[in-house]
N, CA, C and O atoms as a DFTB+ gen file, in Angstrom:
468 C
 N C O
     1  1      24.931     136.233     138.607
     2  2      25.184     136.367     137.191
     3  2      26.411     136.939     137.171
     4  3      26.713     137.860     137.931
     5  1      27.335     136.353     136.159
     6  2      28.646     136.780     135.967
     7  2      28.827     138.230     135.563
     8  3      27.982     138.665     134.781
     9  1      29.723     138.995     135.936
    10  2      29.858     140.398     135.577
    11  2      30.125     140.668     134.039
    12  3      29.798     141.735     133.520
    13  1      30.689     139.726     133.394
    14  2      30.984     139.727     131.988
    15  2      29.494     139.670     131.247
    16  3      29.148     140.503     130.409
    17  1      28.840     138.791     131.596
    18  2      27.521     138.551     131.133
    19  2      26.570     139.859     131.374
    20  3      25.914     140.315     130.438
    21  1      26.534     140.392     132.581
    22  2      25.796     141.664     132.763
    23  2      26.403     142.823     131.901
    24  3      25.693     143.740     131.489
    25  1      27.616     142.753     131.671
    26  2      28.194     144.020     130.903
    27  2      27.756     143.896     129.394
    28  3      27.443     144.838     128.666
    29  1      27.794     142.449     129.029
    30  2      27.380     142.397     127.528
    31  2      25.903     142.694     127.363
    32  3      25.445     143.292     126.389
    33  1      25.206     142.245     128.357
    34  2      23.787     142.568     128.225
    35  2      23.342     143.870     128.203
    36  3      22.379     144.185     127.505
    37  1      24.175     144.985     129.164
    38  2      24.030     146.413     129.131
    39  2      24.447     146.860     127.771
    40  3      23.763     147.738     127.246
    41  1      25.520     146.360     127.097
    42  2      25.934     146.927     125.924
    43  2      25.003     146.591     124.858
    44  3      24.816     147.358     123.914
    45  1      24.376     145.399     124.984
    46  2      23.471     144.929     123.841
    47  2      22.124     145.844     123.924
    48  3      21.558     146.207     122.893
    49  1      21.676     146.170     125.150
    50  2      20.529     146.857     125.366
    51  2      20.784     148.304     124.997
    52  3      19.839     148.911     124.493
    53  1      21.859     148.900     125.166
    54  2      22.163     150.153     124.984
    55  2      22.347     150.368     123.276
    56  3      21.890     151.368     122.723
    57  1      22.947     149.483     122.663
    58  2      23.050     149.411     121.272
    59  2      21.595     149.283     120.580
    60  3      21.306     149.899     119.554
    61  1      20.817     148.516     121.178
    62  2      19.453     148.450     120.742
    63  2      18.604     149.590     120.891
    64  3      17.840     149.951     119.996
    65  1      18.726     150.237     122.120
    66  2      17.936     151.611     122.268
    67  2      18.603     152.713     121.251
    68  3      17.825     153.476     120.679
    69  1      19.777     152.812     121.043
    70  2      20.459     153.748     120.029
    71  2      19.746     153.430     118.670
    72  3      19.077     154.282     118.084
    73  1      19.910     152.277     118.246
    74  2      19.379     151.831     116.909
    75  2      17.861     152.224     116.862
    76  3      17.451     152.761     115.833
    77  1      16.959     151.982     117.951
    78  2      15.711     152.183     117.918
    79  2      15.363     153.806     117.909
    80  3      14.305     154.202     117.420
    81  1      16.113     154.505     118.357
    82  2      16.043     156.011     118.488
    83  2      16.304     156.458     116.982
    84  3      15.505     157.195     116.404
    85  1      17.480     155.969     116.366
    86  2      17.933     156.564     115.136
    87  2      16.984     156.102     114.044
    88  3      16.897     156.815     113.045
    89  1      16.288     155.029     114.116
    90  2      15.187     154.470     113.241
    91  2      13.956     155.128     113.243
    92  3      13.432     155.605     112.236
    93  1      13.406     155.161     114.589
    94  2      12.016     155.699     114.819
    95  2      11.932     157.250     114.995
    96  3      10.856     157.826     114.836
    97  1      13.115     157.945     115.336
    98  2      13.016     159.355     115.244
    99  2      13.253     160.019     114.042
   100  3      13.116     161.235     113.915
   101  1      13.663     159.134     113.007
   102  2      13.960     159.806     111.626
   103  2      12.756     159.542     110.730
   104  3      12.465     158.380     110.447
   105  1      12.016     160.610     110.256
   106  2      11.035     160.293     109.396
   107  2      11.249     160.794     107.953
   108  3      10.637     160.342     106.985
   109  1      12.227     161.826     107.899
   110  2      12.527     162.305     106.387
   111  2      13.959     162.124     106.227
   112  3      14.748     162.244     107.164
   113  1      14.302     161.827     104.999
   114  2      15.792     161.592     104.857
   115  2      16.495     163.029     104.886
   116  3      16.085     164.087     104.408
   117  1      17.753     162.739     105.633
   118  2      18.430     163.957     105.802
   119  2      18.111     164.709     107.227
   120  3      18.699     165.743     107.545
   121  1      17.221     164.145     107.966
   122  2      16.638     164.802     109.219
   123  2      16.921     163.758     110.298
   124  3      16.228     162.742     110.334
   125  1      17.897     163.955     111.172
   126  2      18.150     163.019     112.153
   127  2      17.407     163.291     113.521
   128  3      17.098     164.437     113.844
   129  1      17.192     162.428     114.143
   130  2      16.599     162.613     115.705
   131  2      15.280     163.467     115.737
   132  3      15.092     164.276     116.646
   133  1      14.365     163.271     114.720
   134  2      13.194     164.027     114.724
   135  2      12.063     163.354     115.535
   136  3      11.672     162.227     115.231
   137  1      11.585     163.992     116.482
   138  2      10.638     163.433     117.372
   139  2       9.218     163.387     116.625
   140  3       8.724     164.375     116.082
   141  1       8.679     162.233     116.661
   142  2       7.363     162.169     115.844
   143  2       6.281     163.181     116.171
   144  3       5.594     163.664     115.270
   145  1       6.127     163.491     117.376
   146  2       5.081     164.479     117.881
   147  2       5.350     165.844     117.158
   148  3       4.380     166.490     116.763
   149  1       6.505     166.267     116.986
   150  2       6.696     167.538     116.440
   151  2       6.846     167.549     114.904
   152  3       6.691     168.579     114.249
   153  1       7.144     166.394     114.381
   154  2       7.132     166.237     112.788
   155  2       5.753     166.090     112.445
   156  3       5.555     166.244     111.240
   157  1       4.781     165.850     113.101
   158  2       3.473     165.882     112.456
   159  2       2.514     167.111     112.819
   160  3       1.392     167.275     112.337
   161  1       3.169     167.985     113.790
   162  2       2.355     169.224     114.235
   163  2       2.685     170.234     112.995
   164  3       3.674     170.201     112.262
   165  1       1.580     171.141     112.964
   166  2       1.767     172.300     112.116
   167  2       1.436     173.452     112.895
   168  3       0.364     173.557     113.491
   169  1       2.461     174.438     112.901
   170  2       2.199     175.745     113.540
   171  2       2.779     176.817     112.908
   172  3       3.566     176.657     111.975
   173  1       2.431     178.001     113.370
   174  2       2.671     179.321     112.677
   175  2       3.737     180.227     113.756
   176  3       3.601     180.420     114.964
   177  1       4.623     180.603     113.001
   178  2       5.341     181.709     113.534
   179  2       5.138     182.971     112.906
   180  3       5.670     183.145     111.810
   181  1       4.435     183.913     113.432
   182  2       3.913     185.109     112.725
   183  2       3.976     186.436     113.477
   184  3       3.612     186.494     114.651
   185  1       4.387     187.399     112.883
   186  2       4.269     188.843     113.399
   187  2       3.016     189.589     112.883
   188  3       2.919     189.952     111.711
   189  1       2.043     189.805     113.838
   190  2       0.755     190.414     113.358
   191  2       0.739     191.908     113.892
   192  3       1.289     192.200     114.955
   193  1       0.098     192.818     113.123
   194  2      -0.195     194.069     113.522
   195  2      -1.674     194.362     113.413
   196  3      -2.249     194.146     112.346
   197  1      -2.292     194.822     114.417
   198  2      -3.624     195.046     114.545
   199  2      -4.089     196.558     114.336
   200  3      -3.375     197.351     114.951
   201  1      -4.964     197.042     113.720
   202  2      -5.154     198.475     113.393
   203  2      -6.598     198.805     113.892
   204  3      -7.597     198.247     113.438
   205  1      -6.619     199.726     114.832
   206  2      -8.010     200.162     115.263
   207  2      -8.024     201.662     115.187
   208  3      -7.091     202.303     115.671
   209  1      -9.015     202.233     114.616
   210  2      -9.190     203.731     114.600
   211  2      -7.876     204.373     113.897
   212  3      -7.665     205.547     114.203
   213  1      -7.090     203.850     113.120
   214  2      -5.997     204.449     112.520
   215  2      -4.693     204.236     113.346
   216  3      -3.682     204.817     112.952
   217  1      -4.630     203.466     114.436
   218  2      -3.563     203.271     115.350
   219  2      -3.247     201.794     115.155
   220  3      -4.114     200.922     115.194
   221  1      -1.939     201.563     114.941
   222  2      -1.352     200.169     114.714
   223  2      -0.769     199.682     116.074
   224  3      -0.261     200.486     116.856
   225  1      -0.851     198.387     116.331
   226  2      -0.205     197.922     117.619
   227  2       0.202     196.410     117.384
   228  3      -0.516     195.742     116.641
   229  1       1.088     195.949     117.854
   230  2       1.496     194.421     117.668
   231  2       0.496     193.555     118.400
   232  3       0.108     193.814     119.539
   233  1       0.091     192.494     117.676
   234  2      -0.847     191.359     118.288
   235  2      -0.179     190.067     118.427
   236  3       0.281     189.473     117.452
   237  1      -0.112     189.589     119.712
   238  2       0.389     188.344     120.025
   239  2      -0.808     187.279     120.213
   240  3      -1.622     187.321     121.135
   241  1      -0.776     186.357     119.224
   242  2      -1.886     185.425     119.261
   243  2      -1.858     184.589     120.490
   244  3      -2.925     184.192     120.957
   245  1      -0.741     184.292     121.045
   246  2      -0.402     183.183     122.063
   247  2      -1.038     183.999     123.422
   248  3      -1.583     183.281     124.260
   249  1      -1.002     185.092     123.611
   250  2      -1.470     185.648     124.731
   251  2      -3.027     185.210     124.903
   252  3      -3.485     185.061     126.036
   253  1      -3.663     185.049     123.980
   254  2      -5.154     184.703     124.059
   255  2      -5.324     183.149     124.160
   256  3      -6.432     182.783     124.550
   257  1      -4.571     182.351     123.923
   258  2      -4.555     181.039     123.952
   259  2      -4.384     180.438     125.317
   260  3      -3.697     181.058     126.129
   261  1      -4.931     179.301     125.655
   262  2      -4.855     178.653     126.905
   263  2      -3.347     178.455     127.267
   264  3      -2.563     178.253     126.340
   265  1      -2.884     178.501     128.572
   266  2      -1.673     178.125     128.975
   267  2      -1.085     176.762     128.493
   268  3      -1.785     175.764     128.665
   269  1       0.000     176.646     127.971
   270  2       0.546     175.446     127.408
   271  2       0.315     175.046     125.985
   272  3       0.791     174.051     125.439
   273  1      -0.585     176.068     125.378
   274  2      -0.816     175.737     123.898
   275  2       0.389     176.352     123.156
   276  3       0.735     177.508     123.399
   277  1       0.966     175.659     122.340
   278  2       2.138     175.936     121.474
   279  2       1.872     175.761     120.014
   280  3       2.603     176.317     119.194
   281  1       0.868     175.020     119.650
   282  2       0.661     174.729     118.222
   283  2      -0.417     175.549     117.739
   284  3      -1.498     175.436     118.316
   285  1      -0.311     176.344     116.793
   286  2      -1.257     177.307     116.090
   287  2      -1.311     177.050     114.606
   288  3      -0.612     177.776     113.898
   289  1      -2.013     176.158     114.066
   290  2      -2.052     175.938     112.858
   291  2      -2.853     177.078     111.998
   292  3      -3.692     177.750     112.598
   293  1      -2.620     177.305     110.636
   294  2      -3.440     178.302     109.988
   295  2      -4.767     178.391     110.169
   296  3      -5.204     179.500     110.478
   297  1      -5.634     177.353     110.034
   298  2      -7.164     177.556     110.418
   299  2      -7.463     178.068     111.773
   300  3      -8.471     178.763     111.902
   301  1      -6.669     177.799     112.871
   302  2      -6.821     178.299     114.062
   303  2      -6.471     179.687     113.971
   304  3      -7.298     180.512     114.360
   305  1      -5.316     180.082     113.494
   306  2      -5.074     181.521     113.323
   307  2      -6.128     182.358     112.684
   308  3      -6.397     183.466     113.147
   309  1      -6.690     181.910     111.719
   310  2      -7.768     182.500     110.895
   311  2      -9.066     182.567     111.976
   312  3      -9.773     183.574     112.010
   313  1      -9.264     181.657     112.667
   314  2     -10.356     181.684     113.701
   315  2     -10.124     182.810     114.728
   316  3     -11.021     183.575     115.083
   317  1      -8.884     182.855     115.169
   318  2      -8.453     183.907     116.145
   319  2      -8.555     185.177     115.632
   320  3      -9.125     186.020     116.323
   321  1      -8.028     185.543     114.339
   322  2      -8.113     186.772     113.703
   323  2      -9.640     187.280     113.610
   324  3     -10.025     188.400     113.945
   325  1     -10.440     186.230     113.087
   326  2     -11.935     186.710     112.918
   327  2     -12.648     186.915     114.268
   328  3     -13.639     187.644     114.298
   329  1     -12.218     186.337     115.341
   330  2     -12.739     186.650     116.732
   331  2     -12.322     188.093     117.000
   332  3     -13.194     188.894     117.337
   333  1     -11.061     188.479     116.876
   334  2     -10.531     189.715     117.210
   335  2     -11.336     190.794     116.365
   336  3     -11.710     191.797     116.971
   337  1     -11.630     190.669     115.024
   338  2     -12.299     191.586     114.327
   339  2     -13.669     191.552     114.766
   340  3     -14.206     192.636     114.994
   341  1     -14.346     190.454     114.930
   342  2     -15.834     190.385     115.185
   343  2     -16.079     190.989     116.581
   344  3     -17.188     191.461     116.832
   345  1     -15.094     190.997     117.504
   346  2     -15.478     191.705     118.887
   347  2     -15.141     193.148     118.843
   348  3     -15.511     193.922     119.726
   349  1     -14.395     193.535     117.749
   350  2     -14.376     194.898     117.733
   351  2     -13.038     195.473     118.255
   352  3     -12.742     196.663     118.368
   353  1     -12.293     194.388     118.550
   354  2     -10.935     194.906     119.195
   355  2     -10.135     195.519     118.174
   356  3      -9.386     196.451     118.467
   357  1     -10.227     195.066     116.956
   358  2      -9.340     195.612     115.764
   359  2     -10.119     195.733     114.600
   360  3     -11.001     194.891     114.433
   361  1      -9.955     196.660     113.725
   362  2     -10.723     196.900     112.410
   363  2     -10.005     195.999     111.470
   364  3     -10.716     195.470     110.615
   365  1      -8.776     195.730     111.459
   366  2      -7.998     194.823     110.481
   367  2      -6.780     194.480     111.155
   368  3      -6.223     195.174     112.006
   369  1      -6.350     193.215     110.662
   370  2      -5.033     192.635     111.157
   371  2      -4.173     192.307     109.872
   372  3      -4.670     191.701     108.923
   373  1      -3.076     192.664     109.885
   374  2      -2.025     192.287     108.950
   375  2      -0.693     191.682     109.587
   376  3      -0.330     191.962     110.729
   377  1      -0.054     190.889     108.795
   378  2       1.280     190.319     109.190
   379  2       1.927     189.442     108.151
   380  3       1.520     189.297     106.998
   381  1       2.927     188.906     108.664
   382  2       3.621     187.872     107.771
   383  2       4.422     186.995     108.794
   384  3       4.704     187.384     109.928
   385  1       4.765     185.755     108.269
   386  2       5.751     184.931     108.844
   387  2       5.915     183.548     108.229
   388  3       6.092     183.456     107.014
   389  1       5.865     182.477     108.995
   390  2       6.286     181.146     108.400
   391  2       5.335     180.064     109.024
   392  3       4.896     180.130     110.173
   393  1       5.081     179.102     108.167
   394  2       4.257     177.931     108.691
   395  2       5.390     176.821     108.812
   396  3       6.218     176.691     107.910
   397  1       5.402     176.110     109.831
   398  2       6.392     174.973     110.001
   399  2       5.407     173.764     110.168
   400  3       4.473     173.713     110.968
   401  1       5.787     172.791     109.262
   402  2       5.054     171.505     109.286
   403  2       5.919     170.431     108.794
   404  3       7.092     170.682     108.518
   405  1       5.394     169.157     108.650
   406  2       6.289     168.064     108.074
   407  2       6.682     168.216     106.659
   408  3       7.597     167.624     106.088
   409  1       5.786     169.177     106.121
   410  2       6.235     169.666     104.660
   411  2       7.365     170.423     104.607
   412  3       7.962     170.497     103.533
   413  1       7.807     171.052     105.657
   414  2       8.945     171.911     105.643
   415  2       8.369     173.226     106.089
   416  3       7.347     173.288     106.771
   417  1       9.122     174.388     105.644
   418  2       8.717     175.596     105.967
   419  2       8.135     176.491     104.842
   420  3       8.781     176.604     103.800
   421  1       7.005     177.103     104.985
   422  2       6.398     177.887     104.028
   423  2       6.049     179.323     104.352
   424  3       5.805     179.637     105.517
   425  1       6.018     180.108     103.483
   426  2       5.712     181.548     103.822
   427  2       4.267     181.743     104.274
   428  3       3.470     180.956     103.762
   429  1       3.777     182.625     105.123
   430  2       2.528     182.840     105.346
   431  2       2.209     184.421     105.298
   432  3       3.097     185.236     105.552
   433  1       1.104     184.752     105.014
   434  2       0.756     186.278     105.101
   435  2      -0.586     186.383     105.571
   436  3      -1.447     185.563     105.253
   437  1      -0.812     187.427     106.366
   438  2      -2.113     187.908     106.759
   439  2      -2.493     189.306     106.225
   440  3      -2.072     190.343     106.738
   441  1      -3.249     189.263     105.248
   442  2      -3.617     190.443     104.410
   443  2      -5.062     190.730     104.660
   444  3      -5.905     189.848     104.496
   445  1      -5.371     191.921     105.048
   446  2      -6.752     192.607     105.428
   447  2      -7.500     191.481     106.223
   448  3      -8.650     191.186     105.899
   449  1      -6.901     190.884     107.198
   450  2      -7.572     190.117     108.166
   451  2      -7.749     188.579     107.579
   452  3      -8.519     187.853     108.207
   453  1      -7.174     188.111     106.573
   454  2      -7.275     186.911     105.962
   455  2      -6.055     186.227     105.863
   456  3      -5.121     186.891     105.414
   457  1      -5.781     184.780     106.247
   458  2      -4.595     184.145     106.143
   459  2      -4.484     183.690     104.758
   460  3      -5.381     183.123     104.134
   461  1      -3.243     183.997     104.296
   462  2      -2.956     183.541     102.781
   463  2      -1.711     182.755     102.869
   464  3      -0.686     183.206     103.380
   465  1      -1.804     181.679     102.409
   466  2      -0.585     180.752     102.292
   467  2       0.156     180.923     100.948
   468  3       1.157     180.249     100.704
């Protein structure tokens, strides 16, 4: 195969790959190179404080999840909080943070062990 033909084929393949990435990784206007897996996920970044017998301490929900779990949507956060309250580990859990999803960023609060969007 001639070298010029091979070079032209490589250039065309590279251009097609770049065009595919720009078109398929962009789901919202103004957002470039957004990977579809992460643009459809919903997760919470939250700072929680658990209170037990008048003593407050920080609560990290990711310590209790299985290794490799990085997505914690609000319904699972509520289940996690309910489990900690039901098992008697804490009397109440409060906190605040953000919910990140395809809809953008929204504030979230945990008041008296209830997740409030």
